[in-house]
Phi, psi and omega in degrees: 000312178300327182297324181291324177293318176301313175311306181295323180296327175282330176299326183288359179293331184297302176299320182298320180296321176298309181305318187288319178296321176290329179289323173303316180291327177293322181296314181303311183300319185285318184296328188264325184228014172065026184254121168265099194276103171290346174264011179298322178290328175294320174304307181300321177299315184292319176292331178296317176292331176296318185292314189296317177299324182289318178293315188281320191218005178067018176260148176259113184282137174256148189276052175208155177261179170078295181284158178311118186243023176214132173241123183278124179268322180225164177282352185215207179283164181241132182300155188302308186302314180289327175295323172300315180291322176298313182302317180294320172302306184306322181291324184290323184285325178293326176293315179296322179292312182301314185290322189286320184280334199238301196268336173301315181293345180260015190295328181258012184282164173292151179313318184293325179298315178305313186294314184303318183290320174302318182289330175298313183288334176295314181298324183285314181295319181299313183291328180288317176307313175303318184286323189267332186247340187078183182251013176280137185294133173253158181213170187211164178289159180307146173257314183263169183289138183235004175302146177296138171246135184275109175238120175050043175077012186244140176267122185238134177300135183291337182296327178292328177285323174303305180309311175298318184298309178307309181305308179301314181299326180280328173299316174298319173296326173291319184297316182294322181294311185276000173265321192246337187271164171293325174301321174295321180295318173300317176302314179295325181286329177290316184299317179289317184203099181296319183291315171299324180294317182298324180305318183272005168098015175269141182263119181292330175290316179295312183298312179292322175302310182301318176294319180293335176285321181290321177295324175298317175300320181292317179305312185298311180309318180295314182297327178285320184290332183275342183307315181286340178276317188233133178294151189261131165212159189290344183275307189295316181295325181291332182283347176293351176294329188294304176294338173291323177294322178293328174293316176287343178283319175296320175288358184049037180049036182229317190264121172297318187294312182294318180298316186292322188288318179294317173306315181292319183301314180304308174306318184284329180291324179294326177295315180286336175287327176299313175302317181298324180295334170289341183261302180274081188296342184279347175288155172303130184272348179241118169100341187299318183299324183280325191276317187294320175302317175297322175302315180290323178296321180297309185302312176304314182291330177292336182259335191247347185234147169252007176111180183281135185295145180299136173265154179286117183230152183266359180222153182279151179296141185246110176281157174299139184293156183243142171266164182231100185302136173241147186048065184296326178288326172294314180294316177300323179297313188295318175295319180295314177299311179299315177298320179289326177298318180298324177299325181278333179292314182273155174212170180058233188293321182291326178291323178294327180293319181301312181295330173291326173290326183293319180291327174298320180303317178302317184294324179295324177298328183289326176294318180299320178299306188284315180275312183289325189264324188247344179076018178262125184270128175232130177246031179243008188290331173290333175295318176292325176297308182299321178300310185291324178297323183288318184294325176295326174296321182293315179292324181276327188267316190260333176259349177072025175277125183265179179282141009267352191295325179300312187293324183291321183290320180295323181292317180291345173295341183273346185296310174302328175295318178294323172296326181289319178286346178276341180297315176303334183289350171286348178243328187234162184208180173060222183288340170299309179301327180290321177297309187296317186289320173302312173303318177299320185288323177294328175296314176301315175309309187290321184259312183284311187290339180266003177275110186293325178291339174274311186257353183086358185073212182297323183289341181076197180226143182276147179248136175290145181285145181289143170228150180213117185054038179083356181268127178283116182255013188288165182291340183224138174216106184069239185261001175278115183200137340282144188267142178300324181293325175292319181295323178294321181293316179299317180300317182299308182296316183286337173290314182296326179293319187293319176301321179292322180284320176304312183290330173305314181304324188266347188278161174298330178289327177294319184294326176288320172308309172305321171302311178296324181294315185294309181195112182294323183283326176292321175305309182303314183299327181281358178104001186278135176282087183306314186298313183293319183294320176296311179299329178292320179293317179297318174297315178288325180293323179297321181291319179295314180303312179302318179292320177298314176299329175294317175299323179301308182310307180301321182285326179283328183076349178206125187251128175239147179308324180309327186287346187239028184295164187294321181287347167295330175292320178300313177295320173307309177303321183298309181292331176280327171295319174298319189288319173136104188286343184261008193228142169293329178294324177301321179299320178291316178299313182303318181286323183280305193270331198246337180303142182297321181261009187284174188301307177302311180297320182293322179294314179292331177291325182287317192267326188242346180055056179235015184301332181287346180257009175298329174290325177300304179303315176301317179293321177294315181299320178297315181292316176298319176296322174301324187276315195264320183224082190289345177277349176101168184299316188285346182285338173235076187291159178299148181310320182304315182293322182295315179294328182290316182298325183292320179297318177297317178301315181298316181294323177289321179291331171293320179287331185259011179068030176084006182292149170112164182258143173303150167279105184263129175244155178095177189289350179279358182295335180259004183274118186294146187270133178278125180292152180295146179289140176291149175290147181282140174269149178241153187287000000 
């Protein structure tokens, strides 16, 4: 009995070694350039495909679609050692290009900007892999010796032991390099104080670029070494970043030894849980191996870490600029009328896409409240939406609770989850919080969304149409689809949510949120309860996300777990950031122009058949926006729109006698205006 437990423990060294190798690369990237790279797993995936293509056909895969993306190096296959060498050189060049084009311009950018850029590269590489290699799982022949080795009477595949030995050796080598060599000392100096390092002749560009190349080689090595053990596909490899991020979070993005040890431990613990499931049938049979280690990591981080130590930087962090809504009631009414007209103009697939855009606007508004107003990064918004959507199906079908009470109760059910994920935000913030929320979302995926009794499995659960006073308000009624009355209902709810967010921006609670966003210590010194403000934002954001999830459920008529995966939350943050995370107009742009099932993408797919390239375009657009326009698209509207807005403002001010506040854009929106001094009176 004990021997089987030991066997599973050693089998877990395979996955644990991959987590550890990825974690070592993440430590390198953070220590050198201050970047928490969410695309690190996608890099490992792409290099694995490069290696598999070299071994299978002797062709070199290039990182772009449409254009010729394969170069034939030989007429047949390439031997394993040579293929590994070519793949690692390829990884080094890819890492250098990524650093020069993407991350070097962002060296002094805010952490959220760097996160957005890394998400952009992740989306791009994953989309290119899907287009060029497909979604069919690929495999390759063994690289390391895999004959059984007998340890204490147990036959263990030798490749697991080799992987663990390579991982430990690399961690020890990195520790020695960064402890004793000139390059390691230069890296530490640049990380501590870039300006001071430049004074003594150290180049931050060369140092960071060298570290980025090493980190990308480690990612490529991880992808290549695990390929013979686990089949390669664009999604699974990208998900390896989650346990790797958990490992480096425990290591505080500094210690190679701790990152490697925790990565190995996560893999071994997952394997042990798999063994436990075969004995304890009362445990959840789906998702527990993936979920439990992350639960343990989040608990550990909550008690032992206050986050990543500050790096020496030469520029202050720049939060995304905020807009200040003026005349929110008039704007809400105008948006409702314009949206209603659009429902009558479009029909068929375009009207359905417009309704989907309205629901996405609701999800984007939840990000605006949390990230735009309070500066807290959450990658669990789709989890909130999914939980509420599935609860809606149970309330309406099983309990017979009808609209609107069902949608209100289902949306409120997301609030406790929002408060739960908000608790770590009281101790950690920024990219640290992003990692924790991603782990939380992954846990929801593994445990809740894999629970067949709750979600209905792959087939999902059907949603009853909303009815009010006997009137069917659903998206379909007989052969009528999609119905305008349902679109008007969704539009009305989203307009009311937008009005709530606009009023919040101008309210005392909103001003407290913005103060916390700007400087938590200064806000606390001014008497603001920072903890209560953060929890209020998390709870409200979760409610709005849950409401949007219910609207999506009504529009789709069937809810499946795939629609609310953890990486959909990453994509949501990406498109809202591109649009402008600090503005309500940014949420509208995100829903109409950037969402995968939204109006613009559907229109282009119908007329130009380019829908399959939307993830590639989204990845490029997100990365370029992070570099060139960190405040987002809505922060700098085109000149014709600015002219039209000014004419409309002048007309309204003339009609209202000059009432209302100016719409202030940019960082100055929150700077108080000093009133003119009173003229001195004379005796």
